[in-house]
C-alpha positions as CSV (number, residue, x, y, z in Angstrom):
1,M,-0.2,0.0,0.4
2,R,0.9,3.8,-1.0
3,P,2.5,6.1,1.9
4,L,-1.0,8.2,1.6
5,P,-3.6,5.7,1.2
6,F,-1.7,3.9,4.6
7,G,-1.7,7.5,6.8
8,L,-5.3,7.8,5.6
9,L,-6.4,4.4,6.4
10,V,-5.0,4.9,9.9
11,A,-6.3,8.1,10.5
12,L,-9.6,6.8,10.0
13,I,-9.0,3.5,12.2
14,T,-7.7,5.9,15.3
15,L,-10.8,8.0,14.5
16,V,-13.2,5.5,14.3
17,L,-11.4,3.7,17.7
18,D,-11.6,6.7,19.5
19,Q,-15.2,8.2,18.6
20,G,-16.3,4.0,19.4
21,T,-14.5,3.4,22.4
22,K,-15.9,7.2,23.7
23,L,-19.5,6.2,22.4
24,G,-19.6,3.2,23.9
25,L,-18.6,4.0,27.2
26,L,-20.7,7.3,27.7
27,F,-24.1,5.7,26.1
28,V,-23.7,2.0,26.5
29,A,-21.5,1.0,29.4
30,D,-23.2,3.9,30.9
31,L,-19.6,5.3,32.5
32,P,-20.3,8.4,34.3
33,V,-23.1,6.6,36.3
34,R,-21.0,3.5,36.9
35,E,-17.5,4.7,37.3
36,P,-15.0,4.3,38.5
37,V,-14.5,0.8,36.7
38,V,-11.5,-0.8,38.4
39,L,-9.4,-2.3,34.9
40,A,-6.6,-3.9,36.7
41,P,-5.2,-2.2,40.5
42,F,-3.5,0.4,38.0
43,A,-5.5,1.3,35.8
44,Q,-9.6,2.5,35.9
45,L,-11.9,3.7,33.4
46,I,-13.4,7.2,34.9
47,V,-14.8,10.3,33.9
48,V,-13.2,13.3,32.8
49,W,-14.0,16.4,30.4
50,N,-11.4,18.3,29.5
51,R,-11.8,21.9,28.5
52,G,-8.2,22.5,27.6
53,V,-5.7,20.8,25.2
54,S,-2.9,18.3,26.1
55,Y,-2.3,17.6,30.1
56,G,-5.8,20.5,30.4
57,L,-3.5,23.1,29.6
58,F,-5.3,26.5,28.7
59,Q,-9.0,25.3,29.8
60,Q,-11.6,27.3,27.6
61,D,-14.7,28.1,29.4
62,S,-16.3,30.8,26.8
63,A,-17.8,29.6,23.2
64,L,-15.1,31.3,21.2
65,G,-12.4,29.2,23.2
66,R,-13.9,26.0,22.4
67,W,-14.2,26.6,18.6
68,V,-11.1,28.7,18.3
69,L,-9.7,24.8,19.7
70,V,-12.1,22.9,16.9
71,G,-10.5,25.3,14.1
72,V,-6.8,24.6,15.8
73,S,-7.2,21.1,15.6
74,L,-8.5,20.8,12.4
75,V,-6.3,23.8,10.6
76,A,-3.3,21.1,11.8
77,S,-5.6,18.0,10.6
78,V,-5.5,19.6,6.9
79,A,-1.4,20.8,7.6
80,L,-0.4,17.1,8.9
81,S,-2.7,15.7,6.0
82,L,-0.6,17.5,3.3
83,W,2.4,16.7,4.5
84,M,1.0,13.5,4.9
85,A,0.3,13.6,0.4
86,R,4.3,13.9,0.5
87,A,5.2,11.4,2.9
88,G,7.6,9.1,1.4
89,S,7.2,6.2,3.7
90,R,4.1,4.2,5.5
91,W,5.9,5.2,9.0
92,L,5.5,9.0,8.2
93,A,2.3,8.4,6.7
94,G,1.3,6.3,9.9
95,S,2.4,8.3,12.4
96,L,0.8,11.7,10.7
97,G,-2.4,9.1,10.6
98,L,-1.8,8.6,14.0
99,I,-2.2,12.5,14.7
100,V,-4.9,13.7,12.3
101,G,-7.4,10.8,13.7
102,G,-6.6,11.9,17.1
103,A,-7.1,15.5,16.6
104,I,-10.0,15.1,14.2
105,G,-11.2,12.4,17.1
106,N,-10.9,15.5,20.1
107,A,-12.3,18.4,17.8
108,I,-15.3,16.6,17.4
109,D,-15.2,15.3,21.4
110,R,-15.1,19.3,21.5
111,A,-17.7,20.0,19.5
112,A,-20.2,17.8,20.3
113,Y,-20.3,18.2,24.1
114,G,-18.1,21.5,24.3
115,A,-14.9,19.5,26.1
116,V,-13.2,15.8,25.5
117,F,-13.9,13.0,27.0
118,D,-11.0,11.5,28.8
119,F,-11.4,8.3,30.5
120,V,-8.2,6.2,31.3
121,H,-6.8,6.5,34.6
122,L,-3.7,4.7,34.8
123,H,-2.0,5.3,38.7
124,A,0.1,3.4,40.6
125,G,1.2,3.9,44.6
126,G,1.3,7.5,45.3
127,W,1.9,7.9,40.8
128,S,-0.8,8.7,38.9
129,W,-0.8,10.0,35.3
130,Y,-3.2,12.4,33.5
131,V,-6.8,10.8,32.1
132,F,-6.4,10.5,28.8
133,N,-8.3,8.8,25.5
134,V,-7.6,6.3,22.6
135,A,-7.1,10.3,20.5
136,D,-4.2,11.4,23.1
137,A,-3.0,7.7,22.9
138,G,-2.6,8.0,18.9
139,I,-1.3,11.5,18.9
140,V,1.3,10.6,21.8
141,F,2.4,7.4,19.5
142,G,2.1,9.7,16.4
143,V,4.8,12.1,17.5
144,V,7.1,9.3,18.5
145,G,6.5,7.8,15.4
146,L,7.4,11.3,13.9
147,L,10.4,11.9,16.0
148,Y,11.8,8.2,15.1
149,D,11.3,9.2,11.5
150,G,13.7,12.1,11.8
151,L,16.1,10.9,14.3
152,V,16.5,7.6,13.3
153,L,14.9,6.3,10.1
154,E,16.0,10.0,8.0
155,R,19.9,9.1,9.2
156,R,19.2,5.4,7.7
157,R,17.9,7.3,4.7
158,D,20.9,9.6,4.5
159,V,23.6,6.1,4.7
160,A,21.8,4.2,2.5
161,T,22.4,7.2,0.0
162,G,25.4,8.1,1.1
163,K,24.2,11.8,2.0
164,Q,26.1,13.3,4.4
165,T,24.5,14.6,7.5
């Protein structure tokens, strides 16, 4: 499969998994009534409505702030999709697809509910990680993939083609 269709497929899968888990937990499993749901001694499902961006930064309580964040997410998704269209590898396109799918998933939440629905809480002893969702995980893994592409794979491509770095 060529890079662009692969990246678009990854974006679609990420978006469907994100929205599917959110809708299932909110309206089928009724998580808001049943929380917390303990999955393991270190993991539980809870309900957190994040009105900000990553890790709750830049909280927005106004309609304007909400729609600005939706707009920023969609503009970023378009820009990353244009980059994806020029990607020379499935790795790069897939990494961008993870970010695009996650950004669109969180933008849908923001548009529909006024906040992003986060639900996975990992913790151990006194340590607690930020609550996140499938879209957030996609974005993080996508960024890690971009870093790997830029720091490791690009160097390998340069060595293979005889380029000096």
